[in-house]
N, C-alpha and C positions, 0 to 999 in steps of 0.2 A: 503492501500501502505507499503511497507518496507521501510526505511529511506535511505535517499542516500547512507549514511555508509555500509546499508545491501548491497544493488545496486551494490558500488564497491567491495566490497568482493565475493559477488553471481559472479561478472564477473569475478574474479581472479579463483576461483573453476572452473569457466566454462571454461574457459583457456585452450590453450595447453599445458600448463605447469600439471596440473592438469589430462589430461585426459591423457598425455604420464605416469606421473607416476603410476594412476590405470591398465593402460593397461599393462606396466611392470609386476605388482606385477602378476596380469591374468594370463601374459605370462608364469609366474612361476608355477601358479597352473597347467595350461594346459598339461605343461612338468615334471608333476610331482614333481617337489619338495615339494611341500605344503605336500608332505607326509611325505616328508624327514628332513625339517626344519618348524617351526612355523613362519607363514607367518601373517601381520597388516590384521586385518579382522574384521567387525561387525556382530555381531550373536546377532540374534534374538531370545529371547527364553523365556517363562513364561507359566505359567499353561494353560490347555483347558479351550478354551472358553473365554480366558484375551482379546482376539479381536487380537491377535496374523495377522492372515490372513486379516484381516481390516486394517491394519497398511501396511502389506507387498503390498497390492492392492492400498492403497491412496500414497503409495511414488511413485509407478512404473506405476500408472494409468493402469492398468492393472485386468483384472478380472482374476482368478486363476479357474478352474473347480471344482464344488462345491462336484462333485459325488467321487473326488478322494481321499478326508480325507489327502490331501497332508500335514499338518501341525502334520499328527498322524501318518505319515508311514516311512518319512524316511528324510533326509537332502536336504535343495533346497539349490541351490549358486544361485542368482538372480544378474545378470552384469546388470545395467543401462547406458548406455552410449547416447552422446548426437550426433545425427547427420541428416543429410539431409533427409532422406529418412527411414521412418519405416519399423522394421526389426526384426522376432524372428528366433532363431534359439534354439534348443532344443538337450542333450547329455548325456551323463550317464558315469559320472566314477567310475567303479566298488569299492565296497569294499574287505575289506582284509578278510574277508570269503569266497569270490566268489573260483572257482576253476580255472585254468590256461583255460579251453575251456570257461567256461563263462564269463571269462574277455576278453577274446577275441572276442565275441560274442557282449557282451555291449559294448566295445568301438568302435563295427562298427556302432550302431546307432548314427546318427547326423541329422537332418532334420532343415532345414531351409526355410521360408515363407517371403515374402517381402506383406503386407497385404495393402487395402488402404483406405485411411483414419482412422476412429476410429475403426476399426471393429478388435476384438480382439479374433473373432470364429477361425482362426488359430491356433491361437496360442491355446485355449481349445484341437483341436483335438493332436495339436501337444504332450503336456504334456500327453493327457490320451494316444497315442500309447505308448511314451515311459514308461508311467506304466505299460502297460502291455509287454513291453519286460522287465523288472525289474519282474517279476512274480504277480504284486500285482492285485488284481484280482478286477475290477470298480464295476461290475452288482452282486455281492454278497457282501451284508449289513453286513454278519456276516463275513467277513475277516479281519482275524487278523494278517496278514503278516506284517511283520516288515524286513527294509531292512539298510543294513549300506553301500550301493550305495550312491553317491550323485549326484540329478538330477540336472545340469547345463543348467540355464536359461538368454538365452542374449538378453536383450531388450531395441532396439536403436530407436530413434526416437530424431525429433527436438525441445521437450518440456522434454527429459528425463534428470535427473541429471547425475553426475560424478558421481557415486555411486556402491559399491559393498558388499552386504550382503547376511550371510545365513542365513536361516530361519529352526530352528531346530527343531524338533516334538514335539506337547505340552504334558508339566507334567499332570501324572494323578495321582490319587492313587484306586479309586474305584473300581474293578473288574467289568464287565460285561460280556456279550455274545459278545459283540464285541471286547473290551478290556482286555488281561489275565495278569496274574501274570507277565508273562515273556515280557509282553510289558513295564510295568512299569518299570521293570527293564533293559530292553534297551533305553528308552528314559530316563533315569535317569544314564546310562553309558555314551550316547554317548553327553548328555548336558554336564556331568561332563567334558569330554575331550575335546570340543571345551571351555568350560571355562578356563581350566586349561594351555594354549595356552597364556602366559603373554602377547603377541601381539595382543590380540581379545580383543575387545572393546562389553563390554556385555550389549546389549540394552534389559533391563530386563523388559517385557509390563505387567503391573498388571493393574485390569479391577475395578472401580470404584461401581461396580455392587455388590462386592463381598466385605467383609471384608477384612483390610489390614491383620489383623493376619491370615490370612485362606491361604493367598497367599504368596508361603514359598521360591519362586524364590531368592528373597533379600537375607537372610539367606544362598543359595546353593551359590550365589557368592561371600559371605564376607570368607567363608570356602576357595575361591581361591583368594581371594584379601581384605585383612582385612581391611584394609581402604579407600576402596571403589574407588580407582583410577581410573576404567577405567571402571566404570558403569553410565551407563546414562538410568536413570528411564523413561519410556514411561506410563503416566496414559491413560484408555479409558474408555468409555461410561462416563463421566462426565454427561451427560444430563440426564441419570437415575436416579441420585439422586434429592431429595426437595430440591430448594430452599431454602437459608438460613436455613438447618438443620443440624445438629450437626455434623452427618455423609458428608457431603459438607465443612464442616470448619478442619474436620482434614483432610481431601484430601488437601485441601488448602494450609496447614501448610507441609504436606510432599512436595508438588509441590514448596513451596518456600523454601524449603531443610532450614526448621524452627526446623522440626520435625527429632528425631534420625530415620533410619538412615540417616546421611548427608553425600550428593555422591559429590564427587569433581567435577563430570560433571553436576551434577545440573540434573532438572527432563523436563518432557516438558508431553505436557497435548494434545490428539486429542477428537475429537469429531467426530465419523465416523458415515456410515448412519444406521439411524434406517432401522427395519425392512420394516417399510411401505416408505421406502424409497430408498429401494434395486434396483429399477429400472432407478431411477435418473443419467444422467450422472457426470462425474467429475469435472465438472463447477460448476453443480448446489451442488452438495454435497461440494464443497469450500466454495462457498457462503453462507450454510445453516450453516458449523460449524463458518466461521467469525462470522454471527449474530449471534449466542450463546453465544461466547466468548464476544460478547459486551455487553451480559445484565448481571445483580445480582453483586455476585461479583467477576465475572472472569476480569472484568478487570483489575483488582489490580493485577491481574498477566503482567509480560514484554509480549511483543507481540513476542517476539524472543523464549518464553519459551512456545507459543501455538499454533496450530494450525499446518497444514503438509507444507505449502508452507514454513514457517521458518525450521521446520522440516530438510525439503530436505536440506534446508542450511547449518543447524546447522549439518548433519551427514558428508556432504562432508567435512565441516571442521575439523570436528573429524579424520575422516578418512584420511583426506590428513596432518594432524600434526600427526597423528600417525605412518603414513609411512615414512614420511621425518625425525621423532626422530628415526624411528629404524633402518635406512635404513644401516649406517655403522655398526651393531650389526646383521643385517640381512647377509651383505657382509663375515662378519669373521664369523660367523656360518656355512656359504657354505662352504667356505675353510678351517674349521676345518673338517668337514665332507667329503670333496675332499680329505683333508689328510690323513685322516682314512679310506677310502676305498681303495686309494693305497695301501696303508700298508697292510692291507687285502689280497690285491691281490698279492700283493708282498709276502706274506707268503704262501701262494696257490702255487707261483712258475707260471713258463710260462707254457700256455696250452702243454699237452702232450699226445697227439691221438698216432703218429706213434712211431716207435721203436727208431728211432733216438733222436726225441725230447724226449724220455724216458731217453736214457742214456744220452743226453747233462744234462738232470735237475738232474740225478745223480752224473756226473760229477761235476756238479756247487755246487751240496751238500756234495760229500767227499772233494775238494777243501780247502771251506771254514769250513769245521771240521777240515781238518790236520790244518790247519792256528791257528784257536783259540785253540788246543789241544797243539800246540809247544806253541804258546803264555803262555799258563795255564804253562806247565811244566817250562819256562824260567823264569817264573814273570813278562814278559813283557804285561803290563794289559793294552794297548792300543785300545783296541777292546771295541765298546759299550756292548757288551756282559756283559765284568765284571764290568761294571757300574751298574747293573740291581740286586737287591735280590732277592732270591727265595720266594715266599710267605709266606713259613713256617719258614724263618730264621732269625733269632736274628740281627739287625744290627751290632753286634760285629762279625757276623759270616759269612761274604760272599764266599760260598760255592764254588763259581765260581772262585776262586784266587786259584787254585790247591797248585800251589807253597808254597803259604802260610801257606794253610791247612798240609799238609805233613810235612812241615818244624815244624809246629807247634804239631801235633801227634809225631812225633818223639822226640822234646823235652820231651812231656810226659812221653811217652817209657822211654829216658834215666832217667828221674827224679824215675820213682815208679821202674825202677831197681835197682838206687841208694836204696833207700829208703827200697824198700821193696821184694827183689830180690833175696835175702839168704832165705835159709828152715828156720835159728834160728837165732834171733840177738843173740849175745852173752856181758851179760853184767857184767863189773868189778865190779861195784857197785853198791848200790839199786839208787844211784840217775842218773847213765848213763841211758841215753833217749833209749829206743828202737829203733826208729824209726827217719831217721835222716833226716834233712829238705828238703821240697820238696818247688822247687820254683813254682811250680803252681798251688801250694792248694788253692784250693777255686775258681780257674779259668773254666769259663762255659768249657765241654768239658772233664774234667779231672775225673770228678765222679767215670767214669766207669772203669779210669784205678785205681784208689783208690780200687775200692769193687775187684780188678779180685782175689790177694791173700794177706793175713794178716801172717807174718812169726809169728813163736811163741818164745817167750822169755825162753834165757837160763843163768843159771848163769853160769859164767866160774870156779867155784866150780864144781857144777854137771857134767858140761863139762869134767872137766880132771876126774872128776871118769869114764865116759863111755869110755874115749880115754883109760887109765887106763886098763879098762877088756877087750877093744878090742883089747891092747898090749901083753896081757896074753892069748886071744884068738888065735890072728895071729902069738905067737911068733915062727920066725923063725930061721935061724941062724945068726942074725944082730949080732953085739955085743952088750953088756949092754951099754944101754944109747943112742944106736940109734935108729933112728926114722925107722918104717915101713913102706916102700912105699903100700902095703894092707893097712892099717888102713889111710894113706892118702887119699888114693884115694877113698876109702869108704866114709870118712869125706866130702870131696868135691864135691861127690858127694849128697849130702845129701845137702847140701849148694847150689849148681847150679839147685836142681830139679824143682825149680818155671819157671825158664828159659822160659822153652818151652811153659807152660800155658800162658805166661805173654807175649813172643814175640806172640802165633797164636792169642792171641787176638789182638795185637797191630795192626799182619798186614792183618788181616780180616776187622780191623776199617778202615786202609790206603785201603782198596780195595773197602769196601762202598763209603768212600768218590770219587775215581776214576770213580765208576760207577755212581755216581749222578751226579757228574760234567761230564762224557760221555752224559748222561740224558738230562742235563739240555744242553748242545752244543745243541747238535739234537733236543729236543723241539724248541732250538731259532733257529733252521732254517729252520723247516720244519712242515708241518700240522699232526694232530693228526692218521689221517692213512698213510701216507709216515711214520713218527717216528714209529709207533707198527710194519711196514713190516721191517724196518731195523733192529730196535732194535731187533726182534725175529729172524732174516735170516742170520744177522752179527754180531752188536753187542754183543750179550748175549753170544754167543760160543764163541766170540775172550774173552771178560772178565773172562767168565769162565776158557778158558786155562792157561789165566793171573795167576789167582785162584790157581791153579792147580802146576803151575810151582813156585809161590810163595811158596806153602805150603812145595813143594819138595825140595826148597834150604834150607828153615827153618828147615826141619827135617836133611840136611847136616849140617847146622849150630850147630845143638843140638846134634849131635851124638858124638862126642869127649866128651860131659858134659858128658852124658849119658856112655857111653861105654871105652872113653881112659883112660888113667893115665895121671896126669899130667905131661907137659914137660913144665916148663918155661925155656926161652931162651932169655929174655929182661935181660938188667944190673940192670936195677932197681927192678928187684926180690928181691934181697940180700938187697937193699938198704929199701925195703917194711918191710921187715922181723926187719931190725934192728931197725926199727922205732915201729914197736909192740913190739918186746922182749923190747924197752926201756921203751914205757908206760905200757906194764904189768908190768914188774919188780918193775916199781914206784907204780905201784897201789897195789900191792901184799906186799910191803914192806911198804909202808904206813899202810895197813891194820895189820899186824903184829903190827910192832910200837903201833900203837894205842891199838890195843889188851893188849900188855902186859905193858901197861904205864907208867906215869912217873908224878914226882910231879911238873914240868913243863913244861904242854903242847907246843909242836912245837918245844922243846930241847930235842936233844937226844945225846947222849954218843954212842962213839964207840965199848962198848961194848955190848950195848941195841941194835945197827944197827948190829951189827955181828951174836949175836942171830937173829935175824928177819931175817937174811939173809938165816943163817942153818935151819929153820923153814918153807921156801919154798917147796909146792910140788913139784911133781916129775918134772925133768928136762925134760925127753923123751917127755911127754904127752904135756907139753907146745911147746918145742919144735915143735911137729905135729900143734901145733893149731896155731903157729905161721905160719909156712909154709901153711897150710889149707887159711890161711885167707889172707896172700900175695898176691898167688895165684889166689884166689878169685876175689880179687878187679880187678887184672891185668887183668884176663880173663874174667870177666864182662865187664871191658871197650872196650876190643876186640869184645867181642861177641854184644855190642850194634853199634858200630859200623858196624858190618858186617850185622846188621839185615838191618841196613836201608842204606847202601851201596849195597853191594851183594843180599840182597833181595828184599827190595822198589825200591830200583834205576832200578837196573840190571834187574828184572822179573817183575817189573808192571809199573814203569813209564817209562823206557828207547823205550817199544815195542808199548808201547800206540800211539804212533805219528802213525802206519803201519799198525793198523786195520782196518782204513776203509778211502782208498785212491784213487784217480783217477787212479793208475794203475790196482788198483783191479777190477774198475767197468770196465776200457775197455778190459778184459778178462772175464768179465761174458757173458754167453750165453745170447738168447734169452730169455729165457723162464723165466730166474732168473730177468732181466731186466725188465720184464712185471711186477711178481710178486712183484715188490718193487716200481713201479714207475707207471705203470697203473692210471689212474685218475678214484676215485669212483665216481657214479653217484652221491652223495651230493657235491662232490667237485666241479662238475661242474655245479652242480646245483647253489653252492653258488658264482662260477665264475660267471656266466651270472646274478645274483641277483645285486652283486658288479657293474659289469662291466655297465649293465642297468642305475642301481642307479648315477652311475657317468659322466655316458653319460649326465643324467638329469642334475645333479649338476655343470659339466662344462658347460654346457648350461644356465644354470640358472643364472651363474656366469660372463658368458660374456655377457647374456642381462644386467644385473646389473653394468657390465664395460661398456658397452653402455650408458647407462640411466645416470652413474657417469659423462662419458666425457660432456653428454649433459648439467651435471647439472649445471654450470655458468649460461647459458643461459637459461635455462627453471624453474631449481626449486629452485636456490637460489632469483632469483628477486619477487616472491611469496611473497606478504606482505598482513597479514589479518588486515582490517581495523576493529578497537575495537567499540564495541558501547558503550555507555553509560552505566558505570557499577551502577545496582543494589545493594542494600548493603542484597541479597540473590539470586546471581548470581553468581556460584562456578564454571559454565562451562569454565571458564580462568583458 
């Protein structure tokens, strides 16, 4: 007889509190939440012939039909509940591999009987009929069919414990006519799936008639639970070992938890019916078991760890504790799933089967699109869209913030035009750097600008020679010493020739940035199918028009530098010339003074300075170079501003707000609306799946909320009365 403390604990587990708690979890399974979130459960697993079926029958006190090979074909969910009258109910939860038609057919199967007394014949008939519906052939012994369906067996009665267990197909390795390689892989896969659920308590069944090392169920459990926190070892067939043998001593060490692996939930041992006892009733079975554990060395094992009566209590306690501990996380998981499904449904948009729904769908997208584009252009990044990074974008390059991207590209353009925009860099002395300083040198994204053009260096002496030759070839009616306009124009064209190439690269880069931004906005607002339709039919043509307009404007802006004559109209042109002349004259004068030499370097007399001044090169050639340099610098600054404002700003960015608007949608005909917004079959399917799962999750959350409100009166008061601990009792 159990001690008084166990009686009190058992009463607590058999109270309405435990029943309500277990029933709510079963209700979650019944409405399909178990396929969406992990639920607390006890799973029975082990090697074939390890005694799993005998353990299940001893716990439930119901004989399962032997012809069905139940433990080798599919998972079985056994729900045990205490009730005044006996009841058997059998149903089928279709597996993921089933077609919609099969699922509908299997879900219709649900049979229920109320037997009289202990007769379990009606139950066997129900299981066999369910097996036929699942397509498992009972009559043919060579049937090798496995199924991922779950057979749900509800067993109620006055002596039943409050328990729910999932019995898994038995693991096996050797192939036979009845058991194939595919079957081996199926059983391993389904066992691993249930074991990986961190809310599953693993009831690992091992038979003492086999050597421990030949049963790998604990090795498999260790892969998913390295510290064995949720594993209870159940040893069967202890009566098949010779009393006092080394084999018996070894198994006793395991059951005492004195031998590795040491399980946090400990061990339990059962003595099930021998073959000769197969026809005895449950009470006789329990008497024989109790008598056996009073012999030999078995009295050294605590009574809480032996026999079916204490196992029923122990499993109820473990499951009850598992459900209570996981309750808050289970609620959070369901809430998280609900939020995710609502977001997915939101991305699919409202159902759109009619033209009116489709037009409203497009109006909604276009309105949101215009709003985000406007904010991107103004740099007002207060939408959630701007807080996310593209998957392939580095953290410093948030391409969704369009105004920031364009501003940075314009800076790159200005920098590269200043440093490398000229056809040739004039070097006045050997120490003169041929490349101006780049503020953005080394920054991400500037590399492509650096590579677009590299000007050639030319010494001022060689340039003077070229200009003098041109003056001779282009000699017109100008007075001696005057500059020739044709020479000035030709030299300016040479210097400004790279502008078109650099500017083209820049505007195309800006257009690419705009295209990526537009695609990001549209992807953010639509599903894949809608994105493809709208981008292909509306945005891509509009973006191409913007590119053509951009390039036309750039051609206009570069026209004067290619064919026109320098026309300086700004007052600072003369200032710039004077500045250049001063720099150039100082350079030349210094060179001549150094060439002539002096006994005291750095000190020069008036004669030396006068002589050096007379030795400077042709004044006309130098004036032409000064004029070209001055005009080039001023016109370059104007060109940079024109590209940024007249081309990119006016031809690319300003029209962007109007490429997809609600007004444009309102003007679309029915055919175009349907082509853009018609909901494809896979979207309808996704919507149906999300909606169905969301209904299950919300129903599950409602169930848990009801339980939560009852928790203060039902769940919280449950207190387990501890047994006197033994040195090797680790089940607590």
